[in-house]
C-alpha positions in Angstrom: 16.9 -37.4 -10.1 14.8 -35.1 -12.5 11.9 -36.7 -11.7 12.5 -36.3 -8.0 13.4 -32.4 -8.6 9.7 -32.0 -10.0 8.2 -34.1 -7.4 9.6 -32.2 -4.9 8.8 -28.5 -6.4 5.6 -30.1 -7.0 5.2 -30.8 -3.6 6.3 -27.1 -2.3 4.0 -25.6 -4.7 1.1 -27.6 -2.8 2.5 -27.2 0.9 1.8 -30.7 1.5 4.4 -31.2 4.4 4.4 -35.3 4.3 4.1 -35.0 0.7 7.0 -32.3 0.7 9.2 -34.1 3.2 9.0 -37.7 1.1 10.2 -36.0 -2.0 13.0 -34.0 0.3 14.1 -37.6 1.5 13.9 -39.3 -1.9 16.0 -36.4 -3.3 18.5 -37.0 -0.6 18.7 -41.0 -1.3 19.1 -39.6 -5.1 22.4 -37.2 -4.0 23.7 -40.5 -2.3 23.3 -42.7 -5.7 24.6 -39.7 -7.4 27.8 -39.5 -5.4 28.4 -43.1 -7.0 29.9 -44.3 -3.3 28.3 -48.0 -2.6 29.4 -47.4 1.2 27.1 -44.4 1.7 24.3 -45.1 -0.7 23.9 -49.0 1.7 24.1 -47.2 5.0 21.9 -43.9 4.0 18.8 -47.1 2.1 19.4 -48.6 5.8 18.8 -46.0 7.3 16.1 -44.3 5.2 12.9 -44.7 7.1 14.7 -42.5 10.0 15.7 -40.0 7.4 12.7 -40.0 6.0 11.3 -39.1 9.7 13.9 -36.8 10.9 13.4 -34.9 7.5 9.5 -34.6 8.6 10.2 -33.5 12.4 12.7 -31.3 11.1 10.7 -29.7 8.5 7.9 -29.1 10.8 10.7 -27.0 13.1 12.6 -25.2 10.7 9.3 -24.2 8.9 8.0 -22.3 12.0 11.4 -19.9 10.6 10.3 -16.9 8.2 11.4 -18.1 4.8 12.9 -21.2 5.3 10.8 -23.5 3.4 11.9 -21.1 0.4 15.7 -21.2 1.2 15.7 -24.9 1.7 14.3 -25.5 -1.8 16.8 -22.7 -3.4 19.4 -24.8 -1.8 18.0 -28.1 -3.0 18.1 -27.1 -6.7 21.9 -25.6 -6.3 23.0 -28.9 -5.2 20.9 -30.7 -8.0 21.6 -28.0 -10.6 25.8 -28.7 -9.9 25.2 -32.1 -9.9 23.4 -31.9 -13.1 26.6 -29.9 -14.6 29.0 -32.7 -13.3 30.5 -30.0 -11.5 31.5 -31.5 -7.9 33.5 -28.7 -6.5 29.9 -26.7 -6.5 27.9 -29.3 -5.2 30.4 -30.2 -2.5 29.8 -26.5 -1.6 26.2 -26.4 -2.1 25.7 -29.8 0.2 28.0 -28.2 2.6 26.0 -24.7 2.8 22.7 -26.6 3.1 24.5 -28.6 5.8 25.5 -25.8 7.4 22.3 -24.2 7.2 20.4 -27.0 8.6 22.9 -28.0 11.9 23.1 -24.4 12.8 19.5 -23.2 12.4 18.2 -27.0 14.5 21.1 -25.5 16.8 19.1 -22.5 17.4 15.9 -23.7 17.6 17.1 -25.9 20.1 18.6 -23.1 22.1 15.3 -21.7 22.1 13.1 -24.5 23.1 15.5 -24.9 26.0 15.2 -21.0 26.9 11.2 -21.4 26.6 11.5 -24.7 29.1 13.4 -22.6 31.9 11.0 -19.6 30.9 7.9 -21.8 32.0 9.7 -23.4 34.7 10.6 -20.0 36.5 6.8 -19.1 35.9 5.7 -22.3 37.4 7.9 -22.0 40.4 6.4 -18.5 40.7 2.8 -19.1 40.7 3.7 -21.9 43.1 5.5 -19.5 45.5 2.5 -17.1 45.5 0.0 -19.7 46.0 2.3 -21.3 49.3 2.4 -18.1 50.4 -1.5 -17.0 50.0 -0.2 -13.9 47.8 -3.0 -14.9 45.4 -6.5 -13.7 46.7 -8.9 -15.7 45.0 -12.2 -14.7 44.0 -15.1 -14.7 45.9 
């Protein structure tokens, strides 16, 4: 788990999106291993490629928000430190805070995307109306 932390921090420092997403996915798998829960570990290993793609896709969306990149690294550090200290209560709290943040941020991004799509449809409809009613004067 320590080598994964170094890889994640190094990728973060280089600002290399794919490398950082891979290190993030590796970190998540290391967390599952640290639970010593064979069922969770088996399921998450089976889903590891999907996890990698999801992490990469979601990071691209999340990183559009100011400060999120550093916040995610801080959340991962908090979880890593709690696991390494053998503090399950702190690890659980750190994991829950991370999951809740990701969920809330992705919901908000999805809502913002829906608002943008609705706005673009309204604009397109308005332009179509203007054209069909000859309200736009074409340049001569």
